[in-house]
Residue, then its C-alpha position, 0 to 999 in steps of 0.5 A: m511486480l508486487e514482490r519487487d515493490v515491497s522488497e524495494n520499499r516502493h509503497p505506496a506505489r502509483v496505480d498507473s504502474l500496474p500492468y492492468a486495472k485494479p479490478v482486473i487484477k482483483s478478479a484474476i486473483c480471486t478466480s485463481a484462489r477459488n479454482l485452486a480451493v475447489s480443486g484442493q490445490l490451495t495450500d496455506e502458503l499459496r492462500e497467504y501469498l494470494e491474500t497478500a497480493y490482493t490486499f496490497l492492491a490498496e497501496y496503489l494510489d493516484g500519482e499525486l498521493v504517491d508523490l505526497m507520501a514520498e515527500y512526507r516520508q523523505s522530509a521525516e527521514q531528513l529531520a531524523v538524521e539532521s543534528a540541528s536543534a529542535r528550534d533550528k529544525t522547525k525553520t527547515p523546508a522539511w519541517r514545513t513539508l511535514a507541518e503542511s502535509s501531515s493531516l493529508a498524509g494521515e488521511v491517506a494512511r487511514a484510507v489505505t488501512s481501511e481499504t486493506e481491511t476491506l480487501r482482506t475481508e473480501f478475499r476471505s469471503f470469496l474463499a469461504s464461498a468456494 
């Protein structure tokens, strides 16, 4: 599921699209990584794959936030392809969307980045203790 969402640029994605709750998935990934490490079967490639899966959980958000980020991205893309003058662009619905939601979109992006780093540190500490 994570691979599909990444390859199809579906991030951030809805947390309710996950097959299980985030804590359950986190626990399963950590348990798998620890058991593989203890048994000597955790290759660098597999460790990186599991770490990526673990950290990408930060990109699964509540539906309203996903909708906000999708609308923000769509408006930015629309403004980028329009050939209108800058003055005309400022009168479009896409411009209003960007102006009204840029602060919140920035906060969401910062929160996701912060959670990603927290998850990365968490994952690495689980392996270090294995």
